[in-house]
Jmol script that loads the backbone (N, CA, C; Angstrom):
load data "model"
ATOM      1  N   UNK A   1     102.213 119.007 116.075  1.00  0.00           N
ATOM      2  CA  UNK A   1     103.372 118.330 115.399  1.00  0.00           C
ATOM      3  C   UNK A   1     102.720 116.456 116.071  1.00  0.00           C
ATOM      4  N   UNK A   2     103.094 115.884 114.855  1.00  0.00           N
ATOM      5  CA  UNK A   2     102.383 114.677 115.104  1.00  0.00           C
ATOM      6  C   UNK A   2     103.598 113.813 115.711  1.00  0.00           C
ATOM      7  N   UNK A   3     103.101 112.590 116.187  1.00  0.00           N
ATOM      8  CA  UNK A   3     104.493 111.545 117.080  1.00  0.00           C
ATOM      9  C   UNK A   3     104.813 110.480 116.448  1.00  0.00           C
ATOM     10  N   UNK A   4     105.978 110.803 115.951  1.00  0.00           N
ATOM     11  CA  UNK A   4     106.802 110.056 114.836  1.00  0.00           C
ATOM     12  C   UNK A   4     107.313 109.018 115.709  1.00  0.00           C
ATOM     13  N   UNK A   5     107.699 107.596 114.809  1.00  0.00           N
ATOM     14  CA  UNK A   5     107.770 106.296 115.498  1.00  0.00           C
ATOM     15  C   UNK A   5     108.908 105.681 114.229  1.00  0.00           C
ATOM     16  N   UNK A   6     109.834 105.368 115.165  1.00  0.00           N
ATOM     17  CA  UNK A   6     111.249 104.670 114.135  1.00  0.00           C
ATOM     18  C   UNK A   6     111.741 103.564 114.651  1.00  0.00           C
ATOM     19  N   UNK A   7     112.251 102.727 114.258  1.00  0.00           N
ATOM     20  CA  UNK A   7     112.792 101.855 114.584  1.00  0.00           C
ATOM     21  C   UNK A   7     114.492 102.111 115.352  1.00  0.00           C
ATOM     22  N   UNK A   8     114.619 101.890 116.108  1.00  0.00           N
ATOM     23  CA  UNK A   8     116.164 101.765 117.151  1.00  0.00           C
ATOM     24  C   UNK A   8     116.538 100.828 116.929  1.00  0.00           C
ATOM     25  N   UNK A   9     118.401 101.389 116.508  1.00  0.00           N
ATOM     26  CA  UNK A   9     119.111  99.992 116.341  1.00  0.00           C
ATOM     27  C   UNK A   9     120.281 100.051 117.331  1.00  0.00           C
ATOM     28  N   UNK A  10     121.004 101.012 117.767  1.00  0.00           N
ATOM     29  CA  UNK A  10     121.605 101.737 118.311  1.00  0.00           C
ATOM     30  C   UNK A  10     120.993 102.684 119.843  1.00  0.00           C
ATOM     31  N   UNK A  11     121.913 101.663 120.898  1.00  0.00           N
ATOM     32  CA  UNK A  11     122.013 102.749 122.178  1.00  0.00           C
ATOM     33  C   UNK A  11     123.036 103.341 123.117  1.00  0.00           C
ATOM     34  N   UNK A  12     122.143 104.565 123.187  1.00  0.00           N
ATOM     35  CA  UNK A  12     122.921 105.747 123.908  1.00  0.00           C
ATOM     36  C   UNK A  12     122.370 105.679 125.267  1.00  0.00           C
ATOM     37  N   UNK A  13     123.116 106.792 126.095  1.00  0.00           N
ATOM     38  CA  UNK A  13     123.130 106.550 127.409  1.00  0.00           C
ATOM     39  C   UNK A  13     121.577 107.645 127.312  1.00  0.00           C
ATOM     40  N   UNK A  14     121.691 108.469 126.422  1.00  0.00           N
ATOM     41  CA  UNK A  14     120.041 109.474 126.752  1.00  0.00           C
ATOM     42  C   UNK A  14     119.016 108.525 126.220  1.00  0.00           C
ATOM     43  N   UNK A  15     119.484 107.955 125.098  1.00  0.00           N
ATOM     44  CA  UNK A  15     117.915 106.832 124.996  1.00  0.00           C
ATOM     45  C   UNK A  15     117.425 105.924 126.251  1.00  0.00           C
ATOM     46  N   UNK A  16     118.679 105.355 126.855  1.00  0.00           N
ATOM     47  CA  UNK A  16     118.242 104.306 127.851  1.00  0.00           C
ATOM     48  C   UNK A  16     117.701 105.134 129.160  1.00  0.00           C
ATOM     49  N   UNK A  17     118.398 105.915 129.221  1.00  0.00           N
ATOM     50  CA  UNK A  17     117.578 106.884 130.765  1.00  0.00           C
ATOM     51  C   UNK A  17     115.993 106.809 130.102  1.00  0.00           C
ATOM     52  N   UNK A  18     115.631 107.633 129.099  1.00  0.00           N
ATOM     53  CA  UNK A  18     114.302 108.020 128.394  1.00  0.00           C
ATOM     54  C   UNK A  18     113.579 106.939 128.368  1.00  0.00           C
ATOM     55  N   UNK A  19     114.034 105.607 128.003  1.00  0.00           N
ATOM     56  CA  UNK A  19     113.446 104.267 127.782  1.00  0.00           C
ATOM     57  C   UNK A  19     112.824 104.339 129.311  1.00  0.00           C
ATOM     58  N   UNK A  20     113.819 103.889 130.332  1.00  0.00           N
ATOM     59  CA  UNK A  20     113.616 103.710 131.548  1.00  0.00           C
ATOM     60  C   UNK A  20     113.013 104.277 132.312  1.00  0.00           C
ATOM     61  N   UNK A  21     112.632 105.966 131.994  1.00  0.00           N
ATOM     62  CA  UNK A  21     111.443 106.669 132.527  1.00  0.00           C
ATOM     63  C   UNK A  21     110.261 106.078 132.302  1.00  0.00           C
ATOM     64  N   UNK A  22     109.941 105.434 130.972  1.00  0.00           N
ATOM     65  CA  UNK A  22     108.433 105.228 130.446  1.00  0.00           C
ATOM     66  C   UNK A  22     107.799 103.995 130.832  1.00  0.00           C
ATOM     67  N   UNK A  23     109.035 103.250 131.683  1.00  0.00           N
ATOM     68  CA  UNK A  23     108.400 102.260 132.641  1.00  0.00           C
ATOM     69  C   UNK A  23     108.590 102.151 133.856  1.00  0.00           C
ATOM     70  N   UNK A  24     108.923 103.452 134.368  1.00  0.00           N
ATOM     71  CA  UNK A  24     109.558 103.536 135.905  1.00  0.00           C
ATOM     72  C   UNK A  24     108.620 103.235 136.754  1.00  0.00           C
ATOM     73  N   UNK A  25     106.628 103.318 136.371  1.00  0.00           N
ATOM     74  CA  UNK A  25     105.840 102.671 136.929  1.00  0.00           C
ATOM     75  C   UNK A  25     105.105 101.801 136.740  1.00  0.00           C
ATOM     76  N   UNK A  26     106.327 100.988 135.848  1.00  0.00           N
ATOM     77  CA  UNK A  26     105.382  99.477 135.912  1.00  0.00           C
ATOM     78  C   UNK A  26     105.868  98.456 136.903  1.00  0.00           C
ATOM     79  N   UNK A  27     105.792  97.249 137.092  1.00  0.00           N
ATOM     80  CA  UNK A  27     106.214  96.034 137.744  1.00  0.00           C
ATOM     81  C   UNK A  27     107.222  95.300 136.747  1.00  0.00           C
ATOM     82  N   UNK A  28     108.202  94.419 137.592  1.00  0.00           N
ATOM     83  CA  UNK A  28     109.691  93.970 136.446  1.00  0.00           C
ATOM     84  C   UNK A  28     108.832  92.783 136.184  1.00  0.00           C
ATOM     85  N   UNK A  29     107.794  92.476 136.549  1.00  0.00           N
ATOM     86  CA  UNK A  29     106.884  91.506 135.544  1.00  0.00           C
ATOM     87  C   UNK A  29     106.532  91.754 133.727  1.00  0.00           C
ATOM     88  N   UNK A  30     106.231  93.394 133.798  1.00  0.00           N
ATOM     89  CA  UNK A  30     105.301  93.551 132.675  1.00  0.00           C
ATOM     90  C   UNK A  30     106.025  93.431 131.933  1.00  0.00           C
ATOM     91  N   UNK A  31     105.657  92.867 130.142  1.00  0.00           N
ATOM     92  CA  UNK A  31     106.317  92.735 129.330  1.00  0.00           C
ATOM     93  C   UNK A  31     107.009  93.618 128.738  1.00  0.00           C
ATOM     94  N   UNK A  32     106.600  95.042 128.954  1.00  0.00           N
ATOM     95  CA  UNK A  32     107.714  96.211 128.315  1.00  0.00           C
ATOM     96  C   UNK A  32     109.106  96.089 129.296  1.00  0.00           C
ATOM     97  N   UNK A  33     108.826  96.515 130.554  1.00  0.00           N
ATOM     98  CA  UNK A  33     110.051  96.281 131.142  1.00  0.00           C
ATOM     99  C   UNK A  33     111.100  95.033 131.239  1.00  0.00           C
ATOM    100  N   UNK A  34     110.567  93.767 130.880  1.00  0.00           N
ATOM    101  CA  UNK A  34     111.516  92.657 130.608  1.00  0.00           C
ATOM    102  C   UNK A  34     111.926  92.726 129.389  1.00  0.00           C
ATOM    103  N   UNK A  35     111.106  92.985 128.609  1.00  0.00           N
ATOM    104  CA  UNK A  35     111.502  93.113 127.155  1.00  0.00           C
ATOM    105  C   UNK A  35     112.451  94.089 126.832  1.00  0.00           C
ATOM    106  N   UNK A  36     112.561  95.154 127.641  1.00  0.00           N
ATOM    107  CA  UNK A  36     113.322  96.400 127.176  1.00  0.00           C
ATOM    108  C   UNK A  36     114.916  96.127 127.959  1.00  0.00           C
ATOM    109  N   UNK A  37     114.773  95.434 129.136  1.00  0.00           N
ATOM    110  CA  UNK A  37     115.719  95.136 129.708  1.00  0.00           C
ATOM    111  C   UNK A  37     116.587  93.984 128.370  1.00  0.00           C
ATOM    112  N   UNK A  38     115.663  92.941 128.190  1.00  0.00           N
ATOM    113  CA  UNK A  38     116.495  91.915 127.009  1.00  0.00           C
ATOM    114  C   UNK A  38     116.671  92.649 126.198  1.00  0.00           C
ATOM    115  N   UNK A  39     116.326  93.722 125.765  1.00  0.00           N
ATOM    116  CA  UNK A  39     116.704  94.869 124.160  1.00  0.00           C
ATOM    117  C   UNK A  39     118.128  95.512 124.649  1.00  0.00           C
ATOM    118  N   UNK A  40     118.084  95.976 125.798  1.00  0.00           N
ATOM    119  CA  UNK A  40     119.282  96.461 126.100  1.00  0.00           C
ATOM    120  C   UNK A  40     120.538  95.825 126.751  1.00  0.00           C
ATOM    121  N   UNK A  41     120.414  94.348 126.987  1.00  0.00           N
ATOM    122  CA  UNK A  41     121.176  93.183 126.824  1.00  0.00           C
ATOM    123  C   UNK A  41     121.766  93.249 126.032  1.00  0.00           C
ATOM    124  N   UNK A  42     121.030  93.208 124.686  1.00  0.00           N
ATOM    125  CA  UNK A  42     120.902  92.438 123.433  1.00  0.00           C
ATOM    126  C   UNK A  42     120.801  91.174 123.085  1.00  0.00           C
ATOM    127  N   UNK A  43     120.393  90.444 124.118  1.00  0.00           N
ATOM    128  CA  UNK A  43     119.402  89.083 124.669  1.00  0.00           C
ATOM    129  C   UNK A  43     118.284  89.211 123.482  1.00  0.00           C
ATOM    130  N   UNK A  44     117.982  88.010 122.803  1.00  0.00           N
ATOM    131  CA  UNK A  44     116.392  87.623 122.028  1.00  0.00           C
ATOM    132  C   UNK A  44     116.665  88.783 120.469  1.00  0.00           C
ATOM    133  N   UNK A  45     116.010  88.393 120.086  1.00  0.00           N
ATOM    134  CA  UNK A  45     115.932  89.163 118.801  1.00  0.00           C
ATOM    135  C   UNK A  45     115.087  90.333 118.954  1.00  0.00           C
ATOM    136  N   UNK A  46     114.586  91.073 119.252  1.00  0.00           N
ATOM    137  CA  UNK A  46     113.517  92.215 119.640  1.00  0.00           C
ATOM    138  C   UNK A  46     113.906  93.436 119.028  1.00  0.00           C
ATOM    139  N   UNK A  47     112.813  93.914 117.743  1.00  0.00           N
ATOM    140  CA  UNK A  47     112.805  95.574 117.481  1.00  0.00           C
ATOM    141  C   UNK A  47     112.512  96.475 118.390  1.00  0.00           C
ATOM    142  N   UNK A  48     112.945  97.430 118.558  1.00  0.00           N
ATOM    143  CA  UNK A  48     112.494  98.588 119.574  1.00  0.00           C
ATOM    144  C   UNK A  48     112.012  99.605 118.690  1.00  0.00           C
ATOM    145  N   UNK A  49     110.868  99.919 118.987  1.00  0.00           N
ATOM    146  CA  UNK A  49     110.427 100.743 118.106  1.00  0.00           C
ATOM    147  C   UNK A  49     109.981 102.045 118.770  1.00  0.00           C
ATOM    148  N   UNK A  50     110.872 103.378 118.723  1.00  0.00           N
ATOM    149  CA  UNK A  50     110.283 104.724 119.618  1.00  0.00           C
ATOM    150  C   UNK A  50     109.453 105.700 119.076  1.00  0.00           C
ATOM    151  N   UNK A  51     108.344 105.728 120.185  1.00  0.00           N
ATOM    152  CA  UNK A  51     107.559 107.066 119.669  1.00  0.00           C
ATOM    153  C   UNK A  51     108.243 108.284 120.341  1.00  0.00           C
ATOM    154  N   UNK A  52     108.572 109.552 119.351  1.00  0.00           N
ATOM    155  CA  UNK A  52     108.801 110.809 119.655  1.00  0.00           C
ATOM    156  C   UNK A  52     107.809 112.076 119.315  1.00  0.00           C
ATOM    157  N   UNK A  53     108.031 112.762 120.107  1.00  0.00           N
ATOM    158  CA  UNK A  53     107.230 114.235 119.951  1.00  0.00           C
ATOM    159  C   UNK A  53     107.752 114.904 120.893  1.00  0.00           C
ATOM    160  N   UNK A  54     107.801 116.308 119.980  1.00  0.00           N
ATOM    161  CA  UNK A  54     108.526 117.577 120.238  1.00  0.00           C
ATOM    162  C   UNK A  54     110.163 117.019 120.722  1.00  0.00           C
ATOM    163  N   UNK A  55     110.771 115.949 120.177  1.00  0.00           N
ATOM    164  CA  UNK A  55     112.611 115.652 120.638  1.00  0.00           C
ATOM    165  C   UNK A  55     112.380 114.419 121.552  1.00  0.00           C
ATOM    166  N   UNK A  56     111.170 114.327 122.137  1.00  0.00           N
ATOM    167  CA  UNK A  56     111.512 113.461 123.215  1.00  0.00           C
ATOM    168  C   UNK A  56     110.493 112.121 123.234  1.00  0.00           C
ATOM    169  N   UNK A  57     111.325 111.271 123.595  1.00  0.00           N
ATOM    170  CA  UNK A  57     110.729 109.641 123.712  1.00  0.00           C
ATOM    171  C   UNK A  57     109.633 109.543 124.641  1.00  0.00           C
ATOM    172  N   UNK A  58     108.359 109.160 123.953  1.00  0.00           N
ATOM    173  CA  UNK A  58     107.757 109.181 124.765  1.00  0.00           C
ATOM    174  C   UNK A  58     106.899 107.838 125.119  1.00  0.00           C
ATOM    175  N   UNK A  59     107.324 106.866 123.791  1.00  0.00           N
ATOM    176  CA  UNK A  59     106.826 106.245 124.308  1.00  0.00           C
ATOM    177  C   UNK A  59     107.707 104.511 123.465  1.00  0.00           C
ATOM    178  N   UNK A  60     107.144 103.382 123.242  1.00  0.00           N
ATOM    179  CA  UNK A  60     107.740 102.378 122.766  1.00  0.00           C
ATOM    180  C   UNK A  60     107.460 101.207 122.201  1.00  0.00           C
ATOM    181  N   UNK A  61     108.008 100.597 121.490  1.00  0.00           N
ATOM    182  CA  UNK A  61     107.165  99.011 120.936  1.00  0.00           C
ATOM    183  C   UNK A  61     108.154  98.149 120.967  1.00  0.00           C
ATOM    184  N   UNK A  62     107.822  96.981 121.434  1.00  0.00           N
ATOM    185  CA  UNK A  62     108.881  95.965 121.416  1.00  0.00           C
ATOM    186  C   UNK A  62     107.980  94.720 120.281  1.00  0.00           C
ATOM    187  N   UNK A  63     108.934  94.357 119.238  1.00  0.00           N
ATOM    188  CA  UNK A  63     107.987  93.066 118.383  1.00  0.00           C
ATOM    189  C   UNK A  63     109.430  91.993 118.122  1.00  0.00           C
ATOM    190  N   UNK A  64     109.063  90.897 118.336  1.00  0.00           N
ATOM    191  CA  UNK A  64     109.900  89.661 118.279  1.00  0.00           C
ATOM    192  C   UNK A  64     109.278  88.993 117.023  1.00  0.00           C
ATOM    193  N   UNK A  65     109.925  88.902 116.543  1.00  0.00           N
ATOM    194  CA  UNK A  65     109.551  88.527 114.874  1.00  0.00           C
ATOM    195  C   UNK A  65     108.275  89.187 114.262  1.00  0.00           C
ATOM    196  N   UNK A  66     107.545  88.601 114.201  1.00  0.00           N
ATOM    197  CA  UNK A  66     105.915  89.247 113.467  1.00  0.00           C
ATOM    198  C   UNK A  66     105.010  89.537 114.943  1.00  0.00           C
ATOM    199  N   UNK A  67     105.752  89.408 115.729  1.00  0.00           N
ATOM    200  CA  UNK A  67     104.920  89.396 117.262  1.00  0.00           C
ATOM    201  C   UNK A  67     104.685  90.558 118.180  1.00  0.00           C
ATOM    202  N   UNK A  68     103.737  91.198 118.536  1.00  0.00           N
ATOM    203  CA  UNK A  68     103.909  92.283 119.402  1.00  0.00           C
ATOM    204  C   UNK A  68     103.971  91.984 120.704  1.00  0.00           C
ATOM    205  N   UNK A  69     105.214  92.104 121.174  1.00  0.00           N
ATOM    206  CA  UNK A  69     105.561  91.613 122.658  1.00  0.00           C
ATOM    207  C   UNK A  69     104.960  93.097 123.362  1.00  0.00           C
ATOM    208  N   UNK A  70     105.027  94.152 122.936  1.00  0.00           N
ATOM    209  CA  UNK A  70     104.464  95.047 124.126  1.00  0.00           C
ATOM    210  C   UNK A  70     104.571  96.222 123.690  1.00  0.00           C
ATOM    211  N   UNK A  71     103.369  97.175 124.052  1.00  0.00           N
ATOM    212  CA  UNK A  71     103.559  98.701 123.756  1.00  0.00           C
ATOM    213  C   UNK A  71     103.799  99.507 125.329  1.00  0.00           C
ATOM    214  N   UNK A  72     104.364 100.785 125.372  1.00  0.00           N
ATOM    215  CA  UNK A  72     103.854 101.622 126.408  1.00  0.00           C
ATOM    216  C   UNK A  72     104.789 102.946 126.195  1.00  0.00           C
ATOM    217  N   UNK A  73     103.597 103.818 126.781  1.00  0.00           N
ATOM    218  CA  UNK A  73     103.402 105.084 126.873  1.00  0.00           C
ATOM    219  C   UNK A  73     104.092 106.094 128.196  1.00  0.00           C
ATOM    220  N   UNK A  74     105.029 106.826 128.435  1.00  0.00           N
ATOM    221  CA  UNK A  74     104.868 107.557 129.131  1.00  0.00           C
ATOM    222  C   UNK A  74     103.688 108.022 130.089  1.00  0.00           C
ATOM    223  N   UNK A  75     104.216 107.548 131.462  1.00  0.00           N
ATOM    224  CA  UNK A  75     102.923 108.002 132.357  1.00  0.00           C
ATOM    225  C   UNK A  75     102.280 109.268 132.330  1.00  0.00           C
ATOM    226  N   UNK A  76     103.099 110.800 131.474  1.00  0.00           N
ATOM    227  CA  UNK A  76     102.499 111.549 131.435  1.00  0.00           C
ATOM    228  C   UNK A  76     101.992 111.523 130.277  1.00  0.00           C
ATOM    229  N   UNK A  77     102.039 110.908 129.275  1.00  0.00           N
ATOM    230  CA  UNK A  77     101.427 110.798 127.986  1.00  0.00           C
ATOM    231  C   UNK A  77     100.516 110.275 127.472  1.00  0.00           C
ATOM    232  N   UNK A  78      99.892 109.150 128.702  1.00  0.00           N
ATOM    233  CA  UNK A  78      99.075 108.224 128.537  1.00  0.00           C
ATOM    234  C   UNK A  78      97.664 109.043 128.818  1.00  0.00           C
ATOM    235  N   UNK A  79      96.578 108.201 127.429  1.00  0.00           N
ATOM    236  CA  UNK A  79      95.375 108.444 127.555  1.00  0.00           C
ATOM    237  C   UNK A  79      95.495 109.707 126.333  1.00  0.00           C
ATOM    238  N   UNK A  80      95.970 109.846 125.769  1.00  0.00           N
ATOM    239  CA  UNK A  80      96.152 111.316 124.735  1.00  0.00           C
ATOM    240  C   UNK A  80      96.356 110.406 123.221  1.00  0.00           C
ATOM    241  N   UNK A  81      96.076 109.121 123.074  1.00  0.00           N
ATOM    242  CA  UNK A  81      96.300 108.589 121.614  1.00  0.00           C
ATOM    243  C   UNK A  81      97.499 108.137 121.201  1.00  0.00           C
ATOM    244  N   UNK A  82      98.262 108.371 121.850  1.00  0.00           N
ATOM    245  CA  UNK A  82     100.072 107.743 121.723  1.00  0.00           C
ATOM    246  C   UNK A  82     100.172 106.534 121.533  1.00  0.00           C
ATOM    247  N   UNK A  83      99.575 105.720 122.198  1.00  0.00           N
ATOM    248  CA  UNK A  83      99.747 104.492 122.326  1.00  0.00           C
ATOM    249  C   UNK A  83      98.802 103.732 120.811  1.00  0.00           C
ATOM    250  N   UNK A  84      97.700 104.207 120.417  1.00  0.00           N
ATOM    251  CA  UNK A  84      96.842 103.732 119.266  1.00  0.00           C
ATOM    252  C   UNK A  84      97.581 104.230 117.998  1.00  0.00           C
ATOM    253  N   UNK A  85      98.752 105.645 118.260  1.00  0.00           N
ATOM    254  CA  UNK A  85      99.158 105.806 116.922  1.00  0.00           C
ATOM    255  C   UNK A  85     100.251 104.942 116.702  1.00  0.00           C
ATOM    256  N   UNK A  86     100.985 104.655 118.113  1.00  0.00           N
ATOM    257  CA  UNK A  86     102.021 103.394 117.781  1.00  0.00           C
ATOM    258  C   UNK A  86     101.653 102.324 116.967  1.00  0.00           C
ATOM    259  N   UNK A  87     100.591 101.795 117.940  1.00  0.00           N
ATOM    260  CA  UNK A  87     100.085 100.316 117.192  1.00  0.00           C
ATOM    261  C   UNK A  87      99.382 100.949 115.082  1.00  0.00           C
ATOM    262  N   UNK A  88      98.793 101.960 115.170  1.00  0.00           N
ATOM    263  CA  UNK A  88      98.338 102.311 113.595  1.00  0.00           C
ATOM    264  C   UNK A  88      99.801 102.531 112.851  1.00  0.00           C
ATOM    265  N   UNK A  89     100.958 102.795 113.457  1.00  0.00           N
ATOM    266  CA  UNK A  89     102.023 103.202 112.484  1.00  0.00           C
ATOM    267  C   UNK A  89     102.579 101.568 112.731  1.00  0.00           C
ATOM    268  N   UNK A  90     102.777 100.843 113.550  1.00  0.00           N
ATOM    269  CA  UNK A  90     103.278  99.543 113.646  1.00  0.00           C
ATOM    270  C   UNK A  90     102.451  98.565 112.749  1.00  0.00           C
ATOM    271  N   UNK A  91     101.135  98.535 112.313  1.00  0.00           N
ATOM    272  CA  UNK A  91     100.312  97.724 111.925  1.00  0.00           C
ATOM    273  C   UNK A  91     100.363  98.120 110.038  1.00  0.00           C
ATOM    274  N   UNK A  92     100.390  99.851 109.894  1.00  0.00           N
ATOM    275  CA  UNK A  92     100.898 100.384 108.488  1.00  0.00           C
ATOM    276  C   UNK A  92     102.418  99.409 107.963  1.00  0.00           C
ATOM    277  N   UNK A  93     103.427  99.679 108.762  1.00  0.00           N
ATOM    278  CA  UNK A  93     104.531  99.116 108.583  1.00  0.00           C
ATOM    279  C   UNK A  93     104.804  97.924 108.513  1.00  0.00           C
ATOM    280  N   UNK A  94     104.016  96.901 109.401  1.00  0.00           N
ATOM    281  CA  UNK A  94     104.430  95.671 109.681  1.00  0.00           C
ATOM    282  C   UNK A  94     102.882  94.913 109.416  1.00  0.00           C
ATOM    283  N   UNK A  95     102.336  95.161 108.376  1.00  0.00           N
ATOM    284  CA  UNK A  95     101.186  94.242 108.141  1.00  0.00           C
ATOM    285  C   UNK A  95     100.643  93.037 108.644  1.00  0.00           C
ATOM    286  N   UNK A  96     102.071  92.059 108.854  1.00  0.00           N
ATOM    287  CA  UNK A  96     102.030  90.678 109.464  1.00  0.00           C
ATOM    288  C   UNK A  96     102.035  90.456 110.514  1.00  0.00           C
ATOM    289  N   UNK A  97     102.291  91.684 111.245  1.00  0.00           N
ATOM    290  CA  UNK A  97     102.128  92.206 112.872  1.00  0.00           C
ATOM    291  C   UNK A  97     100.833  91.333 113.785  1.00  0.00           C
ATOM    292  N   UNK A  98     101.300  90.534 114.396  1.00  0.00           N
ATOM    293  CA  UNK A  98     100.410  89.775 115.452  1.00  0.00           C
ATOM    294  C   UNK A  98     100.292  90.387 116.650  1.00  0.00           C
ATOM    295  N   UNK A  99      98.944  89.903 117.400  1.00  0.00           N
ATOM    296  CA  UNK A  99      99.471  89.582 119.033  1.00  0.00           C
ATOM    297  C   UNK A  99      99.943  88.719 119.516  1.00  0.00           C
ATOM    298  N   UNK A 100     100.968  88.732 120.645  1.00  0.00           N
ATOM    299  CA  UNK A 100     101.653  87.646 121.364  1.00  0.00           C
ATOM    300  C   UNK A 100      99.781  86.472 121.663  1.00  0.00           C
ATOM    301  N   UNK A 101     100.544  85.475 121.867  1.00  0.00           N
ATOM    302  CA  UNK A 101      99.333  84.117 122.407  1.00  0.00           C
ATOM    303  C   UNK A 101      99.304  84.160 123.690  1.00  0.00           C
ATOM    304  N   UNK A 102      97.816  84.548 124.103  1.00  0.00           N
ATOM    305  CA  UNK A 102      97.577  84.780 125.555  1.00  0.00           C
ATOM    306  C   UNK A 102      97.676  86.391 125.822  1.00  0.00           C
ATOM    307  N   UNK A 103      97.852  87.062 124.887  1.00  0.00           N
ATOM    308  CA  UNK A 103      97.731  88.548 125.455  1.00  0.00           C
ATOM    309  C   UNK A 103      96.549  89.167 126.486  1.00  0.00           C
ATOM    310  N   UNK A 104      97.004  89.240 127.538  1.00  0.00           N
ATOM    311  CA  UNK A 104      95.903  89.928 128.285  1.00  0.00           C
ATOM    312  C   UNK A 104      95.110  91.272 128.548  1.00  0.00           C
ATOM    313  N   UNK A 105      96.086  92.100 127.891  1.00  0.00           N
ATOM    314  CA  UNK A 105      95.797  93.472 127.971  1.00  0.00           C
ATOM    315  C   UNK A 105      94.468  93.813 127.005  1.00  0.00           C
ATOM    316  N   UNK A 106      93.687  94.200 127.332  1.00  0.00           N
ATOM    317  CA  UNK A 106      92.348  94.754 126.559  1.00  0.00           C
ATOM    318  C   UNK A 106      92.412  95.712 125.722  1.00  0.00           C
ATOM    319  N   UNK A 107      93.130  96.701 126.173  1.00  0.00           N
ATOM    320  CA  UNK A 107      93.260  97.856 125.258  1.00  0.00           C
ATOM    321  C   UNK A 107      93.929  97.742 124.002  1.00  0.00           C
ATOM    322  N   UNK A 108      95.005  96.688 124.417  1.00  0.00           N
ATOM    323  CA  UNK A 108      96.015  96.347 123.165  1.00  0.00           C
ATOM    324  C   UNK A 108      95.051  95.325 121.995  1.00  0.00           C
ATOM    325  N   UNK A 109      94.664  94.295 122.532  1.00  0.00           N
ATOM    326  CA  UNK A 109      93.670  93.624 121.785  1.00  0.00           C
ATOM    327  C   UNK A 109      92.493  94.617 120.949  1.00  0.00           C
ATOM    328  N   UNK A 110      91.471  95.180 121.838  1.00  0.00           N
ATOM    329  CA  UNK A 110      90.605  96.103 121.082  1.00  0.00           C
ATOM    330  C   UNK A 110      91.182  96.758 120.035  1.00  0.00           C
ATOM    331  N   UNK A 111      92.533  97.825 120.700  1.00  0.00           N
ATOM    332  CA  UNK A 111      92.746  98.567 119.647  1.00  0.00           C
ATOM    333  C   UNK A 111      93.808  98.105 118.190  1.00  0.00           C
ATOM    334  N   UNK A 112      94.137  96.528 118.498  1.00  0.00           N
ATOM    335  CA  UNK A 112      94.789  95.630 117.291  1.00  0.00           C
ATOM    336  C   UNK A 112      93.879  95.300 116.355  1.00  0.00           C
ATOM    337  N   UNK A 113      92.626  95.036 116.962  1.00  0.00           N
ATOM    338  CA  UNK A 113      91.343  94.694 116.210  1.00  0.00           C
ATOM    339  C   UNK A 113      90.744  95.683 115.406  1.00  0.00           C
ATOM    340  N   UNK A 114      90.975  96.857 115.684  1.00  0.00           N
ATOM    341  CA  UNK A 114      90.300  98.235 115.014  1.00  0.00           C
ATOM    342  C   UNK A 114      90.877  98.647 114.114  1.00  0.00           C
ATOM    343  N   UNK A 115      92.320  98.533 114.492  1.00  0.00           N
ATOM    344  CA  UNK A 115      93.921  99.035 113.452  1.00  0.00           C
ATOM    345  C   UNK A 115      93.628  98.162 112.498  1.00  0.00           C
ATOM    346  N   UNK A 116      93.409  96.930 112.550  1.00  0.00           N
ATOM    347  CA  UNK A 116      93.779  95.925 111.351  1.00  0.00           C
ATOM    348  C   UNK A 116      92.856  95.767 110.427  1.00  0.00           C
ATOM    349  N   UNK A 117      91.596  95.891 111.478  1.00  0.00           N
ATOM    350  CA  UNK A 117      90.468  95.674 110.834  1.00  0.00           C
ATOM    351  C   UNK A 117      90.309  96.557 109.062  1.00  0.00           C
ATOM    352  N   UNK A 118      90.681  97.807 109.986  1.00  0.00           N
ATOM    353  CA  UNK A 118      90.684  99.170 108.842  1.00  0.00           C
ATOM    354  C   UNK A 118      91.818  98.785 107.677  1.00  0.00           C
ATOM    355  N   UNK A 119      93.174  97.782 108.255  1.00  0.00           N
ATOM    356  CA  UNK A 119      94.034  97.780 107.253  1.00  0.00           C
ATOM    357  C   UNK A 119      94.964  98.932 107.251  1.00  0.00           C
ATOM    358  N   UNK A 120      94.993  98.874 108.417  1.00  0.00           N
ATOM    359  CA  UNK A 120      96.461 100.022 108.825  1.00  0.00           C
ATOM    360  C   UNK A 120      95.652 101.514 109.509  1.00  0.00           C
TER     361      UNK A 120
END
end "model"
wireframe off; spacefill off
backbone 0.3
color backbone group
């Protein structure tokens, strides 16, 4: 069963719980944590894209305008290609997607350039 990525507009208690479990091991300074808090509070104009596998939320991405703000995968699902799949779908659905200025995460930079050079 493939990882499905879809944009979320509404917020349920179960969604909040699952998203918070995805970032539970990250510091408060991580863009995924601060971006998630911003999306949950309704502040800012962020898009939330959630990755689902076997009816479980296993990762998400946050987009601000045409910029990828954050991408994160649940700790038990890391290093299994989920982040790559999220990036692949985002580049396909949002061909104008760009990295934030000053992006420091080497994996995000390399994955973005690999997939965008292939056209998604």
